[in-house]
C-alpha positions as CSV (number, residue, x, y, z in Angstrom):
1,X,-20.5,15.4,-21.8
2,X,-23.6,17.0,-20.3
3,X,-22.1,20.1,-18.0
4,X,-25.0,20.6,-15.3
5,X,-23.2,23.8,-13.5
6,X,-20.8,25.5,-15.5
7,X,-19.5,27.8,-13.2
8,X,-18.6,24.7,-10.6
9,X,-17.0,22.8,-13.5
10,X,-14.7,25.6,-14.5
11,X,-13.7,26.0,-10.6
12,X,-12.9,22.5,-10.5
13,X,-10.9,22.5,-13.7
14,X,-8.9,25.5,-12.2
15,X,-8.1,24.1,-8.8
16,X,-7.7,20.6,-9.9
17,X,-6.6,20.8,-13.5
18,X,-7.9,19.4,-16.7
19,X,-5.8,16.7,-17.1
20,X,-6.1,14.9,-13.5
21,X,-9.8,15.2,-13.9
22,X,-9.7,13.8,-17.5
23,X,-8.4,10.3,-16.0
24,X,-11.9,10.0,-14.5
25,X,-14.1,10.5,-17.5
26,X,-12.5,7.6,-19.5
27,X,-14.8,5.2,-18.7
28,X,-17.5,7.3,-20.2
29,X,-15.9,7.6,-23.5
30,X,-17.4,5.5,-26.4
31,X,-14.6,6.5,-28.9
32,X,-11.2,7.2,-26.8
33,X,-9.1,8.1,-29.7
34,X,-11.7,11.1,-30.9
35,X,-12.8,11.8,-27.5
36,X,-16.8,11.2,-28.1
37,X,-18.6,10.5,-24.9
38,X,-21.5,8.0,-24.4
39,X,-25.2,9.4,-24.4
40,X,-25.9,10.8,-21.1
41,X,-22.3,11.3,-20.0
42,X,-21.7,13.9,-17.6
43,X,-19.2,15.7,-15.8
44,X,-21.0,15.4,-12.4
45,X,-20.6,11.5,-12.7
46,X,-17.1,11.8,-13.8
47,X,-16.4,14.0,-10.6
48,X,-18.2,11.3,-8.5
49,X,-15.3,8.9,-9.6
50,X,-12.9,11.5,-8.4
51,X,-14.4,11.6,-5.1
52,X,-14.6,8.2,-4.7
53,X,-11.2,7.6,-5.7
54,X,-10.1,10.2,-3.3
55,X,-11.9,8.8,-0.3
56,X,-10.8,4.8,-1.3
57,X,-7.1,6.5,-1.2
58,X,-7.8,7.7,2.4
59,X,-9.2,4.3,3.2
60,X,-6.2,2.5,2.1
61,X,-3.8,4.9,3.5
62,X,-5.3,4.7,7.0
63,X,-5.0,0.8,6.9
64,X,-1.4,0.9,5.6
65,X,-0.2,2.8,8.3
66,X,-1.2,0.4,10.7
67,X,0.1,-2.5,8.5
68,X,3.6,-0.7,8.1
69,X,4.3,0.1,11.9
70,X,3.0,-3.7,12.8
71,X,5.7,-5.2,10.1
72,X,8.4,-2.7,11.6
73,X,7.3,-3.7,15.2
74,X,7.8,-7.5,14.2
75,X,10.8,-7.3,12.1
76,X,12.7,-5.1,14.7
77,X,11.6,-7.6,17.6
78,X,12.5,-10.9,15.9
79,X,15.8,-9.8,14.2
80,X,17.2,-7.9,17.3
81,X,16.5,-10.8,19.5
82,X,17.9,-13.2,17.1
83,X,21.3,-11.0,15.5
84,X,21.5,-8.2,18.0
85,X,20.2,-4.4,18.3
86,X,22.8,-3.5,15.1
87,X,21.6,-6.5,12.8
88,X,20.9,-3.8,10.0
89,X,24.6,-2.8,9.8
90,X,26.0,-6.3,9.5
91,X,26.6,-7.3,5.9
92,X,27.1,-10.8,6.8
93,X,23.3,-10.7,7.7
94,X,22.6,-9.9,3.7
95,X,22.7,-11.6,0.5
96,X,23.8,-9.1,-1.8
97,X,26.5,-6.9,-0.1
98,X,26.6,-4.3,-2.7
99,X,22.9,-3.7,-2.5
100,X,23.1,-3.9,1.4
101,X,25.6,-0.9,1.4
102,X,23.4,0.8,-0.8
103,X,20.4,0.7,1.5
104,X,22.7,1.3,4.5
105,X,23.6,4.7,2.9
106,X,20.1,5.6,2.7
107,X,19.8,4.7,6.4
108,X,22.7,7.1,7.0
109,X,21.3,9.8,5.2
110,X,17.8,9.4,6.9
111,X,19.7,9.9,10.2
112,X,21.9,12.5,9.5
113,X,18.9,14.7,8.0
114,X,16.8,13.9,10.7
115,X,15.8,16.4,13.5
116,X,13.7,14.4,15.9
117,X,14.4,14.8,19.5
118,X,15.2,11.4,20.5
119,X,17.9,11.5,17.4
120,X,19.5,14.7,18.7
121,X,19.4,13.2,22.2
122,X,21.1,10.0,21.0
123,X,24.0,12.0,19.0
124,X,24.3,14.1,22.3
125,X,24.8,11.3,24.7
126,X,26.1,8.1,22.7
127,X,29.3,8.1,20.6
128,X,28.1,5.2,18.1
129,X,27.6,6.2,14.4
130,X,24.1,4.8,14.2
131,X,21.3,3.9,17.0
132,X,19.8,0.5,17.5
133,X,17.2,-0.7,15.3
134,X,14.2,-0.1,17.3
135,X,15.3,3.7,17.1
136,X,16.7,4.0,13.4
137,X,13.5,2.3,11.9
138,X,11.3,5.0,13.8
139,X,12.9,7.1,11.0
140,X,13.4,5.1,7.9
141,X,11.6,4.8,5.2
142,X,9.2,1.6,4.8
143,X,10.7,1.1,1.4
144,X,14.0,0.8,3.3
145,X,12.8,-2.0,5.7
146,X,11.4,-3.7,2.8
147,X,15.0,-3.7,0.6
148,X,16.5,-5.0,4.2
149,X,13.9,-7.9,4.2
150,X,14.1,-8.9,0.8
151,X,17.9,-9.0,0.9
152,X,18.3,-11.0,4.6
153,X,20.4,-13.9,4.1
154,X,18.4,-16.2,7.0
155,X,15.6,-18.0,5.5
156,X,14.9,-18.9,9.1
157,X,14.5,-15.3,10.5
158,X,12.8,-14.3,7.3
159,X,10.0,-17.2,7.9
160,X,9.3,-16.1,11.7
161,X,8.5,-12.7,10.6
162,X,6.1,-13.6,7.5
163,X,4.7,-16.6,9.4
164,X,3.5,-14.2,12.1
165,X,1.5,-12.4,9.1
166,X,0.2,-15.5,7.9
167,X,2.5,-16.3,5.0
168,X,5.4,-17.9,3.4
169,X,8.4,-15.5,3.5
170,X,8.8,-15.1,-0.6
171,X,4.9,-14.2,-0.6
172,X,5.4,-11.6,2.6
173,X,8.3,-9.9,0.6
174,X,6.4,-9.5,-2.6
175,X,3.4,-8.0,-0.8
176,X,5.7,-5.5,1.4
177,X,7.2,-4.2,-1.9
178,X,3.7,-4.0,-3.2
179,X,2.7,-2.1,-0.2
180,X,5.5,0.3,-0.7
181,X,4.3,0.9,-4.5
182,X,0.6,1.4,-3.1
183,X,1.5,3.8,-0.3
184,X,3.1,5.9,-2.8
185,X,0.5,6.0,-5.4
186,X,-1.7,7.2,-2.5
187,X,0.8,9.5,-1.2
188,X,0.8,11.4,-4.6
189,X,-2.8,11.4,-4.9
190,X,-2.8,9.7,-8.0
191,X,-5.6,7.3,-9.6
192,X,-6.1,3.8,-7.5
193,X,-9.7,2.5,-8.1
194,X,-9.3,1.1,-11.7
195,X,-5.5,1.5,-11.8
196,X,-3.3,-1.6,-13.4
197,X,-0.7,-2.1,-10.6
198,X,2.9,-1.7,-12.0
199,X,4.2,-3.9,-8.9
200,X,2.0,-7.0,-8.7
201,X,1.9,-9.1,-5.3
202,X,2.5,-12.9,-5.7
203,X,-0.5,-15.0,-5.6
204,X,0.0,-17.1,-2.8
205,X,-0.8,-21.1,-3.2
206,X,-1.1,-21.7,0.6
207,X,-1.7,-19.4,3.4
208,X,-1.9,-19.7,7.3
209,X,-5.0,-17.7,7.5
210,X,-8.2,-17.3,5.3
211,X,-7.7,-16.0,1.9
212,X,-9.4,-15.8,-1.3
213,X,-11.4,-19.0,-2.5
214,X,-11.5,-17.4,-6.0
215,X,-8.1,-18.1,-7.5
216,X,-9.3,-16.3,-10.9
217,X,-8.5,-12.7,-9.0
218,X,-6.2,-10.8,-11.3
219,X,-3.4,-9.7,-8.9
220,X,-2.8,-6.3,-10.6
221,X,-6.1,-4.4,-9.7
222,X,-7.7,-2.9,-6.7
223,X,-9.6,-6.0,-5.6
224,X,-6.4,-7.9,-4.9
225,X,-5.0,-5.0,-3.1
226,X,-8.0,-4.7,-0.9
227,X,-8.2,-8.2,-0.2
228,X,-4.5,-8.4,0.6
229,X,-5.0,-5.6,3.0
230,X,-7.8,-7.1,4.9
231,X,-5.6,-10.1,5.0
232,X,-3.2,-8.2,7.0
233,X,-5.5,-6.6,9.3
234,X,-7.1,-9.7,10.1
235,X,-4.0,-10.3,12.1
236,X,-3.2,-7.0,13.3
237,X,-6.9,-5.8,14.4
238,X,-9.3,-8.4,14.0
239,X,-11.9,-5.9,14.7
240,X,-11.2,-3.9,12.0
241,X,-13.8,-2.2,9.6
242,X,-12.5,-1.8,6.0
243,X,-15.0,-4.0,4.7
244,X,-17.8,-2.0,6.4
245,X,-16.4,1.5,5.4
246,X,-15.6,0.1,1.7
247,X,-19.5,-0.8,1.3
248,X,-20.5,2.6,2.5
249,X,-18.4,4.2,-0.1
250,X,-20.0,2.2,-3.0
251,X,-23.2,3.3,-1.5
252,X,-22.3,6.6,-1.3
253,X,-21.1,6.4,-4.8
254,X,-23.5,4.4,-6.7
255,X,-22.3,5.2,-10.2
256,X,-18.5,3.3,-9.6
257,X,-18.4,0.1,-11.4
258,X,-16.4,-2.8,-9.2
259,X,-15.9,-4.5,-12.4
260,X,-13.3,-1.9,-13.4
261,X,-11.3,-3.0,-9.7
262,X,-11.6,-6.4,-10.9
263,X,-14.1,-7.4,-8.5
264,X,-15.7,-10.9,-9.2
265,X,-19.3,-11.2,-9.2
266,X,-19.5,-13.0,-5.9
267,X,-17.0,-10.8,-4.1
268,X,-19.3,-10.4,-0.8
269,X,-19.8,-14.2,-0.4
270,X,-15.7,-14.5,-0.4
271,X,-14.9,-15.6,3.3
272,X,-12.4,-12.8,3.6
273,X,-14.7,-10.0,3.0
274,X,-17.3,-11.4,5.0
275,X,-18.3,-8.7,7.9
């Protein structure tokens, strides 16, 4: 591997670590077993992949926050109207009572650990064991909310929530489970750009809104993940700029191979991806 600036390289290895950076020079290896690089491979090119991945995670994290908040809001609104403000406590609302109790125990633990002012005020002014759903899910993890949705017994309520986002309830459940996984990947600053996703979202047979025309796209790579985010954001904020910002990233880091992220050759012609 060609090293243009030895002092800069040593500094980066020191503050980022050899092991973390080594994940970004695998595309440059001609012999992965013996760590032999292709001709003209450079540390700078590998570091550019690292920087691209970092900015990609920032882009994704920004949108996942909006998606999580929108899903929280819709679940709370629909289920509180249909089932009452304490729907999450009622075991009869859930298919698996043991799993529900596990989730409820996490909610209780999160509630007792939290020091938000509104939590302190509720504890001072009310004798209820737990606050209503619109309060408790301001401090509960999105993974907790995903578990409650997947375990919810009412198909009608699940469908009402999912339909708002243009999906059936089974696909919606798998997508929000995937969002929890992607959020954790980003939160732990681990490689995203060419990752093979361990949690794979279901491929929808039919959607209420525009989805990918190409049905051969694998659901375990970054292109599908980004498409999923765009699909959600088309409902949450139709004026989003995700596609434009992603294209700017590709212009900034010209050595990024979109095929490693399972981008099809005609991805820019996909109606979902058209600006």
